[in-house]
C-alpha positions as CSV (number, residue, x, y, z in Angstrom):
1,M,-1.6,-1.9,1.4
2,F,-2.3,1.4,0.3
3,E,-4.5,4.8,1.0
4,S,-6.8,6.5,-1.2
5,D,-9.5,8.9,-2.0
6,W,-11.4,7.1,-4.3
7,L,-11.9,3.5,-4.8
8,E,-12.6,3.8,-8.7
9,Q,-9.0,5.2,-9.0
10,N,-7.3,2.4,-8.0
11,Y,-6.8,0.2,-11.5
12,D,-2.9,0.4,-11.0
13,M,-2.9,-1.4,-7.8
14,Q,-5.2,-4.2,-9.3
15,E,-2.4,-4.0,-12.2
16,L,0.1,-4.7,-9.9
17,A,-1.6,-7.5,-8.0
18,D,-2.3,-9.6,-10.9
19,E,1.3,-8.9,-12.3
20,W,2.4,-10.5,-8.7
21,R,0.1,-13.3,-9.1
22,K,1.2,-14.3,-12.6
23,E,4.5,-14.4,-11.2
24,G,2.9,-17.5,-8.7
25,K,2.7,-15.0,-5.7
26,K,0.3,-14.9,-3.2
27,V,-1.3,-11.3,-3.0
28,S,-3.7,-9.7,-0.6
29,V,-4.5,-6.1,-0.8
30,C,-5.7,-3.9,1.6
31,Q,-7.0,-0.2,0.9
32,Y,-7.9,2.5,3.6
33,T,-10.1,5.1,2.5
34,D,-11.2,8.2,5.1
35,K,-14.2,8.4,3.5
36,K,-17.2,6.7,5.0
37,G,-19.4,4.1,3.9
38,T,-17.2,3.1,0.8
39,S,-15.9,-0.4,1.9
40,Q,-17.1,-2.4,-1.1
41,S,-14.6,-2.4,-3.8
42,S,-15.2,-3.1,-7.5
43,L,-11.6,-4.6,-7.9
44,D,-10.7,-8.5,-7.1
45,N,-9.5,-9.5,-3.8
46,F,-9.2,-6.1,-2.0
47,V,-10.1,-5.5,1.7
48,V,-11.3,-1.9,1.8
49,I,-11.5,-0.1,5.3
50,D,-13.2,3.0,5.8
51,Q,-14.2,5.2,8.3
52,N,-16.9,3.4,9.4
53,D,-14.5,0.3,10.2
54,V,-12.1,2.5,12.2
55,D,-12.5,2.6,15.9
56,F,-11.9,5.7,18.7
57,W,-7.9,4.7,18.4
58,G,-7.9,4.4,14.9
59,R,-7.6,0.5,14.8
60,T,-9.9,-1.3,12.1
61,T,-13.1,-3.3,13.2
62,S,-13.3,-4.5,9.6
63,I,-14.1,-8.2,9.6
64,A,-12.4,-8.8,6.7
65,A,-9.3,-6.9,8.1
66,R,-9.5,-8.7,11.2
67,R,-9.8,-12.2,9.5
68,M,-6.7,-10.9,7.6
69,L,-4.7,-10.3,10.5
70,D,-6.0,-13.6,13.0
71,E,-5.3,-16.0,10.2
72,D,-3.0,-14.9,7.8
73,E,0.8,-14.9,7.7
74,F,2.8,-13.5,5.1
75,D,6.2,-13.6,3.6
76,I,6.5,-9.8,3.1
77,V,4.0,-6.5,3.6
78,I,4.8,-3.7,1.2
79,D,3.2,-0.4,2.5
80,L,2.6,1.5,-0.5
81,T,0.7,4.7,1.3
82,T,2.2,8.1,0.5
83,T,0.7,9.8,3.1
84,Q,0.8,7.9,6.7
85,R,-2.7,6.7,8.0
86,R,-3.2,5.7,11.7
87,P,-5.7,2.9,10.7
88,L,-2.6,1.6,7.9
89,I,-0.2,2.0,10.9
90,Y,-1.9,-0.3,13.2
91,L,-2.6,-2.8,10.7
92,L,1.5,-2.7,10.0
93,I,2.1,-3.2,13.5
94,E,-0.4,-6.1,13.8
95,V,-0.1,-7.9,10.8
96,K,2.2,-10.9,10.8
97,A,4.7,-11.1,8.6
98,K,8.7,-11.8,7.7
99,M,9.2,-8.3,6.4
100,K,7.6,-5.3,6.5
101,C,8.7,-2.5,3.6
102,G,7.5,1.3,3.0
103,R,8.4,4.6,1.9
104,K,11.2,6.1,4.1
105,S,9.7,7.5,6.9
106,E,11.0,8.6,10.6
107,L,7.6,7.6,11.8
108,M,7.6,3.8,10.7
109,K,11.3,3.3,11.1
110,K,10.9,1.0,14.0
111,I,8.1,-1.0,11.8
112,Y,9.8,-1.3,8.6
113,D,12.5,-3.7,8.0
114,F,13.2,-1.9,5.0
115,Q,12.7,1.4,3.9
116,I,13.0,2.7,0.3
117,D,13.7,6.6,0.1
118,I,11.9,8.1,-3.1
119,K,12.2,12.0,-3.9
120,N,9.2,13.5,-5.7
121,P,10.5,14.8,-9.2
122,E,10.3,18.4,-9.5
123,F,8.3,19.2,-12.9
124,D,8.5,22.7,-14.8
125,D,5.3,24.6,-16.0
126,S,6.0,23.7,-19.4
127,E,4.1,21.3,-21.7
128,E,6.5,18.3,-21.3
129,G,6.6,19.1,-17.8
130,M,2.8,18.9,-17.5
131,A,2.5,16.1,-19.2
132,A,5.3,14.1,-17.3
133,R,3.5,15.7,-13.8
134,E,0.2,13.9,-15.1
135,A,1.8,10.6,-15.8
136,Y,3.7,10.5,-13.0
137,N,2.3,7.5,-10.5
138,E,4.0,8.1,-6.9
139,R,2.8,4.5,-5.8
140,K,3.7,2.9,-8.8
141,E,7.2,4.2,-8.7
142,L,7.7,3.1,-5.1
143,A,6.5,-0.3,-5.5
144,D,8.7,-0.6,-8.5
145,Q,11.6,0.4,-6.3
146,I,10.9,-1.8,-3.5
147,V,10.4,-4.4,-6.0
148,K,13.7,-4.0,-7.8
149,Y,15.9,-4.1,-4.3
150,L,13.9,-7.1,-3.1
151,K,14.8,-8.8,-6.4
152,I,18.5,-7.5,-6.0
153,I,18.3,-9.0,-2.3
154,Q,16.9,-12.3,-3.3
155,K,19.5,-12.9,-5.7
156,S,22.5,-12.3,-3.2
């Protein structure tokens, strides 16, 4: 699950989901955007929640998300949000999963079973620094680190 400002800019998440599917994993993706009227995704197998799908308390009313919460059970839920969003926090609380993991956060420590502490790199104002800043993808870095450590745990 992850948060996003624009539906069109999430091909990195589609690639990640496709990569995991190629490894034989069953993957469901839940995306939250704080815009209204954007609950349709052009990407495959994405459940999109927008402001129209959130009640007064911040819980989702999305039919697709409610179906996922009521009917599905997951081995692991990976939260790739970089900013805490109330609807996604409620989803994490409600989802049935053997393990929940995401970016280290004081707020989420009682929800996550496994947290990764990633520091955003500092980039200077040189051409190389600007190019590195442009290329850096925080969600991808978080996903790579979580998968790295989960594979280490799995091997032990």
